[in-house]
N, C-alpha and C positions, 0 to 999 in steps of 0.2 A: 503491632509487633513487627510487621514486615519492614516498616521504615526505620526501626531501631537497628535491624541488621545492616541496612544500607548506610546508616549514619556511622556505624563502627567499621564495617569492612568495605564500604564503597559499593556502587552499583555494578551489576553484571548485566550489561546490555547484550541483547541478541538482535540480529537483523529480523525485523518483522515484515518489511516491505521493501522491495527494490523498485525505485522510481526510474532511474537510468543506470548506466554502467557505474557512475561515480556518486550518485545521490541515493541514499538509503534512509529508511526510518528504522529506529531502534526502540526496543522496549526492555525495561529491566525485568529480569526473571523473578525478582522478589517483590518489588513494590509497584510494578506496572507503570513506572514513570516512562514517558515517551520522549524521545529525542530525534533530531534529524540532522543531516549534514547541512551546514550553512554555506554561504557563498565563498568563504575563505578556506573551506576544507575542514573546519572544526565541527563540533556538534553543538547544537542549541536546543532548548526545549521546543517541543512541537506545539506551537501556538496555532490558533485558527488561521492566522496570516500565512504561516508556513504550510499548513494543510492545504490551503487554496493554491499556493505557489507550487507545491508538489503535485497536486492533481492536474494543474495546467501543464506543468513540465512533463508529466507522465503521458498525457494525451498527445502532446507534440512529439515526444520521443517515439511513441508507438505508431503514430501516423508516418513519421519519417522512416521507421524500420520497415513498415509494410510497403511503403512506396519504393524502398530500395530492394525489396524482395527478401529481406532478412527476417528471421524468426522474431516475433514479438517477445519481449521479456515479460513473463507472467509474474503476477504477484504471488508470493509464496511465504510460508512460515517455516523458518529454519529450526530444526530440532537437533542438529549435531553440535558438537562441542567446538568445532573449528571456527565458527562465526561468533563466538562469545567474546565480548570485549570487557575487560575488567578495569574499572576506574576506581582505584583505591586512593583514598585521600592521603595526602602526604602531610605529616605533622612536623613542624619545625621546632 
């Protein structure tokens, strides 16, 4: 039933994990589809390959931030409306 909602109205992604300042992981609030930011700035499905890339990138980013004396960016789950992204399909 949840995927029917997304097929009609589109996914509503929220940020589920911040990897770096510009790379994030998203999760649909209705059908739990997971997406991530790709190398070109768009979003792609979160495959095992992207999970591994994101974990390595997060580790490198956190090491660099701790070496520079900046606060580490912690993983968090967003609950507010500002970080929702609505991807509504366009019918021609």
